[in-house]
Each structure stands twice: as C-alpha cells, then as structure tokens.
ROMARKE-692175 format. One record per residue: residue in one letter; z, x, y of N, C-alpha, C in turn. Coordinates in nm, 2 decimals. Atoms other than C-alpha are relative to their C-alpha. Layout:
! ROMARKE-692175
vexmar,n.z,n.x,n.y,ca.z,ca.x,ca.y,c.z,c.x,c.y
A,Z,X,Y,Z,X,Y,Z,X,Y
...
This chain:
! ROMARKE-692175
vexmar,n.z,n.x,n.y,ca.z,ca.x,ca.y,c.z,c.x,c.y
M,-0.06,-0.12,-0.06,-1.77,-0.11,0.23,0.09,0.07,-0.09
F,-0.10,-0.06,0.08,-1.50,-0.06,-0.02,-0.02,-0.03,-0.15
D,0.00,0.03,0.14,-1.46,-0.03,-0.40,0.10,-0.12,-0.02
D,-0.09,0.11,0.03,-1.30,-0.34,-0.55,0.11,0.03,-0.10
T,-0.12,-0.01,0.08,-0.95,-0.30,-0.68,0.08,-0.12,0.03
V,-0.08,0.12,-0.02,-0.73,-0.61,-0.73,0.14,0.05,0.04
I,-0.14,-0.03,-0.04,-0.40,-0.59,-0.54,0.08,-0.13,0.01
Q,-0.09,0.12,-0.01,-0.11,-0.83,-0.57,0.10,0.03,0.11
I,-0.10,-0.01,-0.11,0.11,-0.88,-0.26,0.12,-0.07,-0.05
L,-0.13,0.05,0.05,0.47,-0.91,-0.38,0.10,-0.04,0.10
G,-0.10,0.03,-0.10,0.64,-0.96,-0.05,0.11,0.11,0.01
S,-0.10,-0.10,-0.03,0.97,-0.79,0.03,0.09,0.05,-0.12
S,-0.07,-0.04,0.12,1.09,-0.74,-0.33,-0.10,0.03,-0.11
P,0.09,-0.04,0.11,0.93,-0.56,-0.62,0.00,-0.09,-0.12
T,-0.01,0.09,0.11,1.05,-0.83,-0.86,-0.06,-0.14,0.03
N,0.07,0.13,-0.03,0.87,-1.12,-0.68,-0.12,-0.02,-0.08
T,0.13,0.03,0.05,0.58,-1.29,-0.83,-0.10,0.01,0.12
A,0.10,-0.02,-0.11,0.25,-1.24,-0.64,-0.01,-0.11,0.09
M,0.02,0.10,-0.11,0.23,-1.42,-0.31,-0.15,-0.03,0.02
K,0.14,0.01,-0.03,-0.14,-1.35,-0.28,-0.07,0.12,-0.07
Q,0.08,-0.10,0.06,-0.41,-1.15,-0.45,-0.12,0.03,0.09
I,0.11,-0.05,-0.08,-0.66,-0.94,-0.25,-0.08,0.11,-0.07
V,0.09,-0.11,0.05,-0.93,-0.68,-0.31,-0.01,0.11,0.11
G,0.01,-0.11,-0.10,-0.94,-0.34,-0.15,-0.04,0.13,-0.07
D,0.04,-0.13,0.05,-1.02,0.03,-0.20,0.12,0.09,-0.01
V,-0.12,-0.08,0.01,-0.74,0.24,-0.34,-0.05,0.15,-0.03
Q,0.04,-0.14,0.02,-0.78,0.62,-0.31,0.13,0.09,0.00
E,-0.11,-0.11,-0.01,-0.57,0.94,-0.36,-0.01,0.05,0.14
P,0.00,-0.06,-0.13,-0.46,1.09,-0.03,-0.08,0.13,0.00
Q,0.08,-0.12,0.00,-0.70,1.37,0.07,-0.04,0.03,0.14
G,0.05,-0.04,-0.13,-0.85,1.56,0.35,0.11,0.03,0.10
Q,-0.10,-0.02,-0.10,-0.65,1.55,0.67,0.11,-0.10,0.00
R,-0.11,0.10,0.01,-0.43,1.26,0.56,0.13,0.07,-0.03
T,-0.13,-0.05,0.03,-0.06,1.33,0.55,0.03,-0.03,-0.14
T,-0.03,0.03,0.14,0.07,1.36,0.19,0.15,-0.05,-0.01
Y,-0.14,0.06,0.01,0.43,1.25,0.28,0.03,-0.07,0.13
I,-0.04,0.08,-0.12,0.60,1.02,0.53,0.15,0.03,0.01
E,-0.14,-0.01,-0.02,0.95,1.08,0.67,0.06,-0.13,0.05
V,-0.07,0.12,-0.04,1.18,0.78,0.70,0.15,0.04,0.00
E,-0.14,-0.03,-0.01,1.53,0.85,0.83,0.04,0.12,-0.07
K,-0.03,-0.14,0.06,1.53,1.22,0.73,-0.03,0.01,-0.15
L,0.04,-0.01,0.14,1.40,1.14,0.38,-0.15,0.01,0.00
K,0.15,-0.02,0.02,1.05,1.25,0.27,-0.04,-0.08,-0.12
F,0.06,0.07,0.11,0.84,1.02,0.06,-0.14,0.04,-0.02
D,0.14,-0.04,0.03,0.52,1.14,-0.11,-0.09,-0.12,0.01
I,0.10,0.11,-0.01,0.22,0.93,-0.04,-0.08,0.01,-0.13
H,0.07,0.00,0.12,0.07,0.84,-0.38,-0.14,-0.06,0.00
K,0.13,0.06,-0.01,-0.22,0.62,-0.28,-0.02,-0.05,0.15
C,0.04,0.06,-0.13,-0.40,0.50,0.03,-0.09,-0.12,-0.03
L,0.07,0.13,0.02,-0.52,0.14,0.04,-0.08,-0.03,0.12
F,0.08,0.04,-0.11,-0.81,0.03,0.26,-0.05,-0.14,-0.03
I,0.06,0.14,0.01,-0.89,-0.34,0.32,-0.08,-0.02,0.12
D,0.09,0.02,-0.11,-1.17,-0.45,0.53,0.02,-0.12,0.09
Y,-0.04,0.11,-0.09,-0.98,-0.71,0.73,0.15,0.02,0.03
I,-0.14,-0.01,-0.03,-0.63,-0.75,0.88,0.07,-0.11,-0.08
E,-0.08,0.09,0.09,-0.38,-0.90,0.62,0.14,-0.01,0.06
P,-0.13,0.02,-0.07,-0.08,-1.05,0.80,0.12,0.01,-0.10
L,-0.11,0.00,0.10,0.13,-1.06,0.47,0.04,0.15,-0.03
I,-0.03,-0.14,0.02,0.13,-0.67,0.46,0.07,0.06,0.12
D,-0.07,-0.07,-0.10,0.40,-0.50,0.66,0.08,0.11,-0.06
L,-0.08,-0.12,0.05,0.65,-0.21,0.62,0.11,-0.04,-0.10
S,-0.10,0.05,0.10,0.88,-0.43,0.40,-0.07,-0.04,-0.13
T,0.08,0.06,0.11,0.60,-0.52,0.15,-0.01,0.10,-0.12
F,0.03,-0.07,0.12,0.56,-0.42,-0.21,-0.13,-0.05,-0.05
L,0.13,0.03,0.05,0.22,-0.42,-0.38,0.00,0.04,-0.15
K,0.02,-0.03,0.14,0.12,-0.43,-0.75,-0.15,0.03,-0.01
I,0.14,-0.04,0.01,-0.19,-0.23,-0.82,-0.02,0.07,-0.14
E,0.02,-0.06,0.13,-0.32,-0.16,-1.17,0.12,0.01,-0.08
G,-0.12,0.00,0.08,0.01,-0.24,-1.33,0.12,0.07,0.06
F,-0.11,-0.08,-0.07,0.22,-0.02,-1.09,0.04,-0.06,0.13
I,-0.05,0.06,-0.13,0.44,-0.12,-0.80,0.01,0.11,0.10
Y,-0.01,-0.09,-0.12,0.41,0.05,-0.46,0.07,-0.06,0.11
K,-0.07,0.04,-0.13,0.61,0.03,-0.14,-0.09,0.05,0.11
V,0.08,-0.03,-0.12,0.42,0.02,0.19,0.09,0.09,0.09
L,-0.07,-0.09,-0.09,0.53,0.32,0.40,-0.05,0.01,0.14
K,0.07,-0.01,-0.13,0.28,0.33,0.68,-0.12,-0.08,0.01
I,0.12,0.08,-0.02,0.01,0.11,0.82,-0.07,0.04,0.12
K,0.09,-0.03,-0.12,-0.28,0.20,1.05,-0.09,-0.12,0.01
T,0.08,0.12,-0.01,-0.45,-0.11,1.18,-0.11,0.04,0.10
Y,0.12,-0.02,-0.09,-0.80,-0.08,1.33,-0.06,-0.13,0.04
S,0.05,0.12,-0.04,-1.02,-0.34,1.48,-0.04,-0.10,-0.11
D,0.05,0.09,0.11,-1.16,-0.47,1.15,0.05,0.04,-0.14
Y,-0.05,-0.03,0.13,-0.97,-0.30,0.87,0.14,0.07,0.01
M,-0.13,-0.06,0.01,-0.63,-0.16,0.76,0.00,0.12,-0.09
E,-0.03,-0.12,0.09,-0.53,0.18,0.61,0.15,0.00,-0.02
I,-0.14,0.02,0.04,-0.21,0.15,0.42,0.04,0.12,-0.09
Y,-0.05,-0.12,0.08,-0.01,0.45,0.28,0.11,-0.06,-0.09
L,-0.09,0.06,0.10,0.18,0.37,-0.04,0.08,0.11,-0.08
Y,-0.09,-0.08,0.08,0.47,0.52,-0.23,0.02,-0.07,-0.14
K,-0.01,0.06,0.13,0.48,0.46,-0.61,0.15,-0.01,-0.03
V,-0.14,0.02,0.03,0.82,0.31,-0.70,0.03,0.06,-0.13
R,-0.03,-0.08,0.12,0.97,0.54,-0.96,0.05,-0.09,-0.11
R,-0.05,0.09,0.10,1.16,0.27,-1.14,-0.08,-0.13,0.00
Q,0.09,0.12,0.00,0.90,0.01,-1.24,0.08,-0.12,-0.06
V,-0.08,0.12,0.04,1.04,-0.34,-1.27,-0.07,-0.08,-0.11
C-alpha cells in the first residue's frame, strides 16, 4: 500500500538512540491537508506526512522520528482502523 521509507522511532528526545525501526510512506503535505498546526498559539509548519499501514503504539505526540537523516517531531496523529497518518515538523536544529 505504501512506499518503503525507513523510519527510526527515537522516543521523547531527539538525542535518543532508535527504540525501533519501522517502514512507512513519507509524503509532502498536499491537497486538502493542513500545512500548519497550532499548538498553544504557536504555528508549526507541517514538513512531512507519514503513513504507516498499522497502529504503532510507540508513536504519540511526544515522539521524535528520524527519517532519511533528519529529525522530526510528531505534531498530529490521525488513527484509522488499520493505519496511521502522522503530521511531522522538521526540527530546525539537528542533533
């Protein structure tokens, strides 16, 4: 269903070593998807959307992910019956 991109789940800190490695489809936000998320009156640009074809319990709103050498913070998660859509913000200061 999805293109294979390797994603490392870092947990709640961008400096953690990978807790788990998964595969998913990483896309640029497009169409009717929101291009920013508001958190406590701050706006964060959505840099990538990640789709995984199952429910991953290690991914929540405190999670950092490493994708293709860059670190992203999870900003929003949409969980469906058999997959997850995850909105990501690219951390400006890479660790």
